[in-house]
C-alpha positions in Angstrom: -0.2 0.2 0.2 2.6 2.4 0.9 4.5 1.9 -2.7 0.9 2.1 -4.5 0.3 5.9 -2.5 3.5 7.0 -3.4 3.0 6.2 -6.8 -0.2 8.0 -7.1 1.1 11.1 -5.6 4.0 10.8 -7.7 1.8 10.9 -10.8 -0.7 13.8 -9.2 2.8 15.8 -8.7 3.9 14.7 -12.5 0.4 15.8 -14.1 0.9 19.4 -12.1 4.6 19.7 -13.0 3.5 19.0 -16.8 0.7 21.5 -16.9 2.7 24.0 -15.4 5.8 23.6 -17.7 4.1 22.6 -20.7 6.8 20.9 -21.8 7.4 17.3 -22.9 9.6 14.8 -21.7 10.3 12.5 -24.8 12.7 12.9 -27.3 11.9 11.5 -30.9 14.0 8.1 -30.6 10.8 5.1 -30.9 11.3 3.4 -27.5 9.5 0.1 -26.8 9.2 -0.3 -23.3 7.6 -3.7 -23.5 10.6 -4.8 -24.7 13.5 -5.2 -22.4 17.3 -6.0 -23.4 18.5 -7.9 -20.5 22.4 -8.9 -21.8 24.4 -8.7 -24.6 27.0 -11.1 -25.8 29.6 -9.7 -28.5 32.1 -12.3 -30.1 34.3 -9.9 -32.1 37.2 -11.1 -34.5 40.0 -8.6 -35.1 42.9 -8.7 -37.6 45.8 -6.6 -38.9 45.3 -7.5 -42.5 41.9 -5.9 -42.7 39.6 -3.2 -41.0 36.5 -5.6 -41.3 35.2 -6.8 -37.8 33.4 -10.3 -37.9 31.0 -10.5 -35.1 28.3 -12.4 -33.4 26.0 -10.6 -31.1 23.8 -12.6 -29.0 20.8 -10.8 -27.1 18.7 -12.1 -24.4 15.4 -10.3 -24.6 12.2 -10.2 -22.2 8.9 -9.6 -23.8 6.6 -7.7 -21.3 3.6 -8.3 -23.1 1.9 -10.8 -25.4 1.6 -10.8 -29.2 5.1 -8.2 -29.9 5.9 -9.6 -33.8 8.8 -7.2 -34.1 12.5 -6.4 -32.7 13.9 -3.5 -33.7 17.2 -2.5 -33.5 19.7 -0.2 -34.6 22.8 -1.2 -36.8 24.7 1.0 -39.5 24.0 -0.3 -43.0 26.8 -0.9 -45.2 26.5 1.7 -47.9 28.4 3.3 -50.5 27.7 6.9 -49.2 30.1 5.7 -46.4 32.4 4.4 -48.8 31.4 0.9 -48.1 31.6 1.4 -44.4 28.8 -0.4 -41.9 27.8 -3.5 -41.2 26.1 -6.4 -43.3 23.6 -9.1 -41.5 24.6 -12.6 -42.7 21.4 -14.5 -40.2 19.8 -13.8 -37.4 18.9 -17.2 -35.3 16.7 -17.7 -32.4 16.5 -21.2 -30.7 18.2 -23.0 -33.8 15.7 -21.6 -36.4 16.6 -18.9 -38.5 14.4 -15.5 -38.5 13.1 -13.7 -41.1 14.5 -9.8 -40.5 15.2 -6.8 -43.0 18.0 -4.4 -42.3 17.6 -1.2 -44.4 18.0 2.9 -43.3 20.2 1.8 -40.4 17.8 -0.2 -38.4 17.3 -4.0 -38.3 13.8 -5.6 -37.9 13.2 -9.1 -37.0 10.5 -10.9 -37.1 9.6 -13.1 -34.1 8.0 -16.1 -33.3 4.5 -16.5 -31.1 5.6 -14.4 -27.7 4.3 -14.6 -24.8 4.4 -12.4 -21.6 7.3 -12.4 -19.5 9.1 -14.6 -21.9 12.9 -14.3 -22.3 14.2 -15.3 -25.7 18.1 -15.6 -27.1 18.5 -14.3 -30.6 21.7 -14.1 -32.1 22.8 -12.0 -35.3 26.0 -12.7 -37.3 27.5 -9.6 -39.3 30.5 -8.1 -40.4 31.8 -5.0 -41.8 34.1 -2.0 -41.1 32.9 0.3 -38.7 32.0 4.0 -40.0 32.1 5.5 -36.6 32.0 3.6 -32.9 35.0 2.0 -33.2 38.1 3.6 -34.4 40.3 1.2 -35.9 44.0 3.2 -36.8 47.1 4.3 -35.4 47.6 5.9 -32.1 50.2 8.8 -31.7 53.2 6.3 -32.0 51.8 4.8 -34.9 50.8 1.9 -33.7 47.7 0.0 -34.9 44.7 0.5 -32.2 40.8 -0.5 -31.7 38.9 1.8 -29.4 35.2 2.3 -29.1 33.7 5.8 -29.4 30.5 5.4 -28.5 28.7 8.7 -27.5 25.9 9.6 -28.0 24.5 7.1 -30.3 27.4 5.6 -32.3 27.4 2.2 -31.1 24.9 1.2 -33.8 28.0 1.7 -36.4 30.0 -1.4 -35.0 27.4 -3.2 -32.9 23.3 -4.1 -33.1 21.7 -2.6 -30.2 18.7 -0.3 -28.6 20.9 2.8 -29.0 19.5 5.1 -26.6 20.0 5.5 -23.0 16.5 4.3 -21.8 17.2 0.8 -22.6 20.2 -0.4 -20.1 21.7 -3.9 -20.2 24.6 -6.2 -19.1 27.3 -6.8 -21.6 30.3 -8.9 -22.3 32.8 -8.6 -25.2 34.5 -11.9 -26.0 37.3 -10.7 -28.5 39.7 -12.7 -30.6 42.9 -10.4 -31.9 46.4 -10.9 -32.5 48.6 -12.1 -29.9 50.6 -8.7 -29.3 47.5 -6.9 -28.2 46.0 -7.0 -25.0 42.2 -6.0 -24.7 40.2 -4.3 -22.1 36.6 -3.6 -21.8 33.5 -3.5 -19.0 33.8 -5.3 -16.0 36.0 -8.0 -15.1 38.0 -9.7 -17.2 36.8 -13.7 -16.9 39.2 -15.5 -19.7 42.4 -15.0 -21.3 43.8 -17.7 -23.7 46.2 -18.2 -26.4 45.0 -19.7 -29.4 46.5 -21.2 -32.6 47.7 -19.0 -35.4 49.3 -15.9 -32.9 45.9 -15.0 -31.6 44.8 -14.3 -28.3 41.1 -14.6 -26.5 40.1 -12.2 -24.2 36.7 -12.4 -22.5 35.1 -9.4 -20.3 31.9 -9.7 -18.5 30.1 -6.3 -17.2 27.0 -7.8 -14.7 25.6 -4.5 -14.0 23.0 -3.3 -16.4 24.5 0.2 -18.5 23.5 2.3 -21.6 25.1 1.2 -24.7 27.0 4.4 -25.0 28.9 3.0 -22.1 30.4 -0.2 -23.5 33.6 -0.2 -24.1 36.4 -1.9 -25.9 40.0 -1.2 -25.9 42.6 -3.3 -28.4 46.4 -2.2 -28.1 50.0 -2.7 -27.0 49.2 -1.7 -23.3 51.2 -1.3 -20.1 48.9 -2.2 -17.3 49.2 -1.6 -13.7 47.3 -2.7 -10.7 47.1 0.2 -8.6 45.1 -0.3 -5.7 41.9 -1.4 -4.7 38.5 0.0 -3.4 36.3 -1.9 -1.3 37.8 -5.2 -2.9 37.7 -3.6 -6.3 40.3 -3.2 -8.5 41.9 0.1 -9.6 43.7 -0.1 -12.6 45.7 1.8 -15.3 45.9 1.0 -19.0 48.3 2.9 -20.9 50.2 2.7 -24.3 53.3 0.7 -23.7 55.7 4.1 -24.8 54.0 5.6 -21.8 54.0 3.0 -19.1 56.4 5.4 -16.6 54.3 8.6 -17.2 51.0 7.2 -17.3 51.5 4.8 -14.1 52.6 8.3 -12.3 49.7 10.5 -14.1 46.9 8.3 -13.0 47.9 7.0 -9.7 46.0 10.0 -8.2 43.1 11.0 -7.3 41.1 8.0 -8.5 40.9 6.4 -5.1 40.3 9.4 -3.0 37.5 10.2 -5.7 36.0 6.8 -5.6 35.9 7.4 -1.7 34.4 10.5 -1.7 31.3 10.0 -4.2 30.6 6.6 -2.3 30.5 8.5 0.6 28.6 11.6 -0.1 26.3 9.9 -3.2 26.2 6.3 -2.8 27.8 2.9 -3.5 30.2 2.6 -6.6 28.1 0.3 -9.0 30.9 -1.6 -10.8 33.3 -4.1 -10.4 36.3 -1.9 -11.1 37.5 1.2 -11.8 40.3 1.3 -15.1 41.9 4.8 -16.1 42.7 3.9 -20.3 45.0 5.9 -22.6 42.9 6.0 -26.4 42.8 7.7 -29.4 39.3 7.4 -29.7 38.5 10.7 -27.4 40.1 14.1 -27.1 39.2 14.6 -23.5 37.6 11.7 -21.2 34.9 9.0 -21.9 33.2 7.7 -18.7 32.8 4.6 -20.3 31.3 2.3 -16.7 34.3 1.0 -15.1 36.3 1.8 -18.2 36.8 5.5 -18.5 39.2 6.3 -21.7 41.2 9.5 -22.0 42.8 10.9 -25.0 46.3 10.6 -26.1 47.2 13.4 -24.6 46.1 12.9 -21.1 49.6 11.4 -20.5 52.4 13.8 -19.9 54.0 12.9 -16.7 53.2 16.3 -15.4 50.0 15.5 -13.4 48.4 18.7 -14.6 45.4 20.0 -13.2 43.2 20.0 -16.0 43.8 16.3 -16.7 43.5 15.9 -12.7 40.2 17.2 -13.2 39.1 15.6 -16.2 39.8 12.1 -14.2 37.7 13.8 -11.2 34.7 14.3 -13.9 34.9 11.2 -15.6 35.1 9.2 -12.4 31.9 11.2 -10.9 30.1 10.2 -14.0 29.9 6.6 -12.8 27.5 7.5 -10.3 25.6 10.4 -12.8 24.9 9.1 -16.2 26.1 5.6 -15.4 24.8 4.2 -12.5 21.6 6.8 -12.7 21.0 7.4 -16.6 18.9 10.1 -18.1 15.7 8.3 -19.6 15.9 10.2 -22.6 18.3 12.3 -24.3 16.4 15.9 -23.5 17.2 15.4 -19.6 21.3 14.6 -20.7 22.2 17.6 -17.9 21.2 15.1 -15.2 24.8 13.2 -16.3 26.7 16.2 -17.6 25.3 19.3 -15.4 25.4 16.9 -12.1 28.8 15.5 -12.8 30.4 19.0 -13.5 29.0 20.1 -10.4 30.0 17.1 -8.0 33.6 17.3 -9.8 33.7 20.8 -8.1 32.3 19.7 -4.6 35.5 17.1 -5.2 37.6 19.8 -5.6 36.1 21.8 -2.3 36.6 18.3 -0.4 40.2 17.7 -1.6 41.5 21.3 -2.4 39.9 23.6 -0.3 36.7 26.4 -0.6 38.8 28.7 -2.4 39.8 26.2 -5.2 36.1 25.4 -5.1 34.8 29.0 -5.9 37.7 29.6 -8.6 35.7 26.8 -10.5 32.2 28.2 -9.6 33.3 31.4 -11.0 35.2 30.1 -14.4 32.3 28.3 -14.7 29.9 31.4 -14.8 32.1 33.3 -17.2 31.7 30.3 -19.7 28.1 30.3 -19.2 27.7 34.0 -20.0 30.3 33.3 -22.7 28.4 30.9 -24.6 25.1 32.7 -23.8 26.0 35.7 -25.6 24.4 34.3 -29.2 22.4 31.5 -27.7 20.3 33.0 -25.3 17.3 30.9 -25.7 19.5 27.9 -25.1 17.3 25.5 -22.3 19.2 22.9 -20.5 16.4 20.5 -21.0 16.0 19.8 -24.2 12.1 20.0 -25.6 12.3 16.6 -27.8 15.7 17.0 -29.1 15.9 16.0 -32.8 19.1 16.6 -33.8 22.0 14.6 -32.2 24.6 16.9 -33.0 23.0 19.2 -30.2 22.5 16.6 -27.3 25.1 18.7 -25.2 26.8 21.6 -25.3 29.3 23.7 -22.3 26.0 24.9 -21.1 24.8 21.8 -20.3 27.9 21.3 -18.2 28.4 24.6 -16.9 25.1 25.9 -16.5 23.7 22.5 -15.6 26.9 22.9 -12.6 25.7 26.1 -11.7 22.0 25.0 -11.3 23.0 22.5 -9.5 24.7 24.7 -7.1 21.8 26.8 -6.8 19.5 23.8 -6.1 22.1 23.2 -3.1 21.8 26.8 -1.8 18.1 26.9 -1.9 17.1 23.8 -0.2 20.4 23.6 2.1 23.3 21.2 2.5 21.7 18.7 4.8 18.8 18.7 2.5 20.7 18.2 -0.9 23.0 15.5 0.4 20.1 13.8 1.4 17.9 14.3 -1.8 20.6 13.5 -3.7 21.4 10.0 -2.1 17.6 8.9 -2.0 17.4 9.8 -5.9 20.6 7.6 -6.4 19.5 4.9 -4.0 15.7 4.9 -5.9 17.3 4.8 -9.7 20.3 3.2 -9.0 21.3 1.0 -11.9 18.0 2.2 -13.6 16.9 5.7 -15.2 15.7 8.8 -14.0 13.9 12.4 -15.2 14.5 15.9 -14.4 11.4 15.4 -12.4 12.5 12.3 -10.6 15.5 14.2 -9.3 13.1 17.5 -8.3 10.8 14.9 -6.6 13.9 13.7 -4.3 15.2 17.2 -3.4 11.5 18.6 -2.7 10.8 15.3 -0.4 14.1 16.0 1.5 13.6 19.8 2.0 10.1 20.3 2.1 10.5 23.0 -0.3 8.8 23.7 -3.6 11.0 23.8 -6.5 8.5 24.3 -9.4 9.9 27.9 -9.9 13.4 27.1 -9.6 13.0 24.5 -11.8 11.3 26.0 -14.5 13.2 29.2 -14.7 16.4 27.6 -14.9 15.9 24.2 -16.5 12.6 24.8 -19.0 13.5 28.3 -20.3 16.8 30.0 -21.5 18.0 33.3 -20.3 20.6 34.2 -17.4 20.6 37.1 -15.0 22.0 40.5 -15.9 21.8 43.1 -13.3 22.5 47.1 -13.4 22.3 49.0 -10.6 23.4 51.4 -8.2 23.5 52.2 -4.3 24.0 55.1 -2.2 23.7 56.1 1.6 21.5 58.4 3.5 23.4 59.7 6.1 19.8 61.5 7.9 18.2 58.5 7.6 20.9 55.8 8.3 19.7 54.1 5.2 21.4 52.2 2.4 19.8 52.8 -1.1 19.7 50.2 -3.6 18.4 50.0 -6.9 18.3 47.0 -9.0 17.0 46.2 -12.7 17.3 42.8 -14.9 18.5 43.6 -17.9 18.2 40.6 -19.8 15.3 40.0 -22.1 12.0 40.6 -20.7 10.7 36.8 -21.4 13.5 35.6 -19.0 12.7 37.4 -15.7 13.6 35.6 -12.7 12.8 35.2 -9.4 15.9 34.5 -7.0 17.5 35.2 -3.6 20.4 37.8 -3.9 23.0 38.0 -0.9 25.1 41.3 -0.6 27.7 41.9 1.9 28.2 45.5 3.5 31.5 46.6 4.2 32.6 48.8 6.6 35.5 51.4 5.8 38.4 49.0 6.5 36.5 46.4 4.2 35.5 44.5 6.8 32.2 42.8 6.4 29.5 44.6 8.7 26.6 42.8 7.5 25.2 40.4 4.7 21.6 41.0 4.0 19.5 38.7 1.4 16.9 40.6 -1.1 14.7 39.1 -3.6 15.0 39.7 -7.5 11.0 39.4 -7.6 10.5 42.0 -10.5 12.4 43.7 -13.4 13.2 46.2 -11.3 13.6 46.7 -8.0 14.4 49.3 -4.8 15.5 48.3 -1.5 16.4 50.4 1.5 18.5 48.8 4.2 19.0 50.0 7.7 23.0 50.8 8.5 23.9 53.1 11.3 27.7 54.1 9.6 28.3 54.7 6.2 29.9 51.7 4.2 32.9 51.7 2.0 31.3 49.2 -0.5 28.3 46.8 -1.1 29.3 43.5 -2.7 26.9 41.5 -4.5 26.9 37.5 -4.2 29.7 37.5 -1.8 29.6 33.7 -1.2 29.6 33.0 -5.0 25.5 31.7 -4.9 24.2 33.1 -7.7 24.4 32.8 -11.6 24.3 36.2 -12.4 26.3 38.9 -14.1 26.0 42.7 -13.0 27.2 46.4 -13.4 26.8 47.5 -9.9 28.1 50.8 -8.6 27.9 53.6 -6.0 25.6 56.3 -6.9 27.0 60.0 -7.0 
């Protein structure tokens, strides 16, 4: 009964929320929640003679209703427009019988036998081809041949037959046969490594935790491998090119364990069987593949630079936000990138201090206003995203982080942590929406977040302020005038903190005023004339201002 009441309440809140915001929560991907891919097994053969991959994918599929006639999968066709790259299906088999299928326009449609509710079927697809994207085959920075996945955001379909969308999470395993000189790394745990005949090695990795297919990782190269440490009995590993053994082992030695400890303590348990930091040529920065994080060639330089340190922290934070709890659709991608960017800052605060934290916030604020100059209408929660080139931007990261910071300040630190922990626990190894996050934070804080979420997540715009202050010595009042100068369609209602400074620049008082209208006038009692008034002294508001003393 408790569960039922909770869901009735959630549905009522959702109806109210949708009515208030007039937004939709569905991108344009053809979802079918009555079909659940439970597990993928990919058996892939790689060679040095050709870029063609020979592959067999075996899918364990659960059908939640009767009478489902077709299984739809994403798989890029071999075509002339791709210079004959792409995949060609050879056959589809289930229970020893061939199934009828069609493979057109990058969609694989498989005709199904008579399906009963809650049945699980194993379906095997044999195929081959040269990946156009998704799996990069070619030389690394040292000229050595390598194979590295690059599935973000929906490029897994270029080499793997999948439901290539975050709403359908599944466990996976990769069984890779490759020339003996290569080592293979993937998600989860290595369950087999065998030397075969003809100078080949078979490596088998198995991920037991369900993840979105953009997080499926495969790295094949001549690696130097270090087993650095353990965290809660789980291995922390470094995989770098053989030429970068010394520098790579040094660079990745920290702060992985410290970050795992912090996020586990603050948010909840680490979901995966290991954590490997992997040098790759398939990404420029970092890619948060579950349990097997890829970093660009240049990440290894032996300097432990702050930039790459922060990338490591960011990708580890993703193991919680985006990986363990995954957005239900691409419209809510900020739940991955915005929260991760903010929690990267929170670890920086934890490990390196308050000043370093505020510096990150200030840099992010500057980035938001720079990126917004010619894109004022950009909204963080997309409205039925149709072009995957627009799935994220710098604003998704930096503005998303700032919105999370403002939510934290609004509900308070204790309620924020409790809300985040509840959100993580409820949707652990599953999917969530922006509404799910809001409900968790409202439940923890007892505060209504409708207005805050609406104005920051479901519309564009940012706060631009122009104002003055003066001191009325006769009445001992500070008179403040502030005007929101951004486009009128973006008017914000937010608290603004200010600090009143004495003549020797000590703070004598802090006040909070409400930006509730386009223009406000406020008078604050003050016994002595201040030397200055500072807006947002604690870096809590995403705003830009021109604020001076009135002559």
